C-alpha positions, 0 to 999 in steps of 0.5 A, a space after each residue: 674889921 667892919 671897915 676892912 670888910 666894907 672896903 673889900 666888899 665895896 671894891 669887889 662889887 664895883 669892880 665886878 659890876 663894871 665888867 659888863 660895861 667896861 669890857 664891851 666898851 674896850 672892844 668897841 674902841 678896839 683896845 686889843 692886846 698885841 701878842 709877842 710872836 716870840 712868846 709861847 705859841 698858845 698865847 697867839 689866840 689871845 691877840 685882840 683880847 681887850 686890855 687896859 682893864 685895870 681901870 675896873 679895879 682902880 675904880 673899885 679901889 677908889 670906891 672902897 677907899 673913898 668912904 673909909 679912908 678919908 682923913 687918913 693920910 696913910 691911906 690917901 698916900 697909898 691911893 695916890 700911889 695906885 692912881 699915879 702909877 696907874 696913870 703912867 701905865 695908862 699912858 703907856 697902854 694908850 701909846 701902844 694900843 691906840 697910837 700903835 707904838 709897839 713899845 709905848 713909852 720909851 723905857 727911860 721916859 717910863 722910869 723917869 716918871 716912876 722915879 719922880 712919882 716915887 720920890 714925891 710919895 716918899 717925901 710925903 711919907 717921911 715928912 707928912 706922916 713922920 714915918 721916920 727913916 729906919 727899916 725893920 728886920 724880919 724875924 728879929 723879934 724872935 731874938 729880942 723883944 721889939 725886934 731890930 731897926 736900922 736907922 738909915 738917915 734921910 737921904 739913904 732912906 729916901 733912895 731906898 724907899 724909891 727903889 722899893 716902890 719902883 721895883 714893886 711896880 715893875 715886878 708886878 708888871 713882869 708877873 702879869 703874863 698869864 690869865 689871873 696870875 698878877 691879880 691873884 698874887 697881888 690880892 694875896 700880897 695885899 691881904 698880907 700887907 693889910 694884916 701888917 698894917 693893922 699891927 703897925 697901927 696904920 688903919 688907912 693903909 689897911 683899908 686901902 689894901 683891903 680895897 685893893 684885894 677886893 678889886 683884884 678878886 672882882 677883876 679875877 671874875 673876868 681875868 681868870 683863864 680864859 681871860 675876857 680882859 687883861 689889866 695892861 700896864 694900867 693895872 699892873 703898875 698901879 698894883 705894884 706902886 700901891 703895894 710898894 707904898 704900903 710896905 714903905 709906910 708900914 716899915 715892912 719893905 723887907 717883909 715885902 721881899 718875902 711876902 711878894 716872893 713870886 714877884 722877886 722870883 719873876 724879876 730875878 729870872 729876867 735879870 739872870 736870863 739877860 746876864 746869862 745870854 749877854 755873857 755866854 750867848 745861851 739862855 738859863 731859862 727856856 724863856 723869862 719871866 719865870 712863868 713862861 719857863 714852866 709853860 714851855 716846859 709843858 705846864 698848862 696855864 692854870 697849873 702855873 697860875 695855881 702853883 704860883 698862887 699857892 707859893 704866894 700863900 706860903 710866902 705870905 705865911 712866912 712873912 707874917 711869922 716874921 712880924 712876931 714881936 716886931 711891931 
């Protein structure tokens, strides 16, 4: 517990202390956020707010893990996922903000990079950590001691793990649309995965999740409404990649679906909207992702964010109940 507390505090301190240094630097470099004209009108006044601020909690997370996760391969893999996906996001942000390419990396380029990175991480997890190729069924421990595990075999599991990591990265990216939303939800999900990691005897993962949570809290000091800085794809892809990798290592992929319920709902809202519009020409939601639907329904930004945080607490509690007699 001391190691976890130290990782959390170090990451929180480094991230919060970097704010007064990084935010003015981003302003001087004119790394300002572009706002979509088709989005909620109240967001137009956010144009020019510094973005790519995810580098703040990336630095904090590295600092929190550096002294505490050395020699713990499971923690190093999670850290590699965070930094690797963060680099992909940084390249995307750089192309959008600095090179003025409105869409950044092309979708297929971004997806290819993510899949390749997730594949390398999965090989490392399976063959480096000896993780095995089974998946754990949530809540099965209520019916049989030790729970139920499904053996997938190497190649099906590899494909499954890659999908989990890439999907988590993009789900957090979709959720990052309101001040403090993605950072707050990710912090709560990371803390839940930290608890699961302790039950699964993956101390390195627990440390990395504690550090990631601390970084998110430090970032919220500047990202809460009205935000002084946005994380950009640099931060959102890093958060999702790290959470996905942690879930794969701890055999909690299906638990992540529950704990990260907000990420799932945000992603489903986009899928449903696209399918509905393409098949009927009409929109199912006022706007997707889901947080914009509630905004256009008259909810304040803070109300949406606090509601989604509360929902994440509930989802996390349900997911943690599901580990009973499983690990």
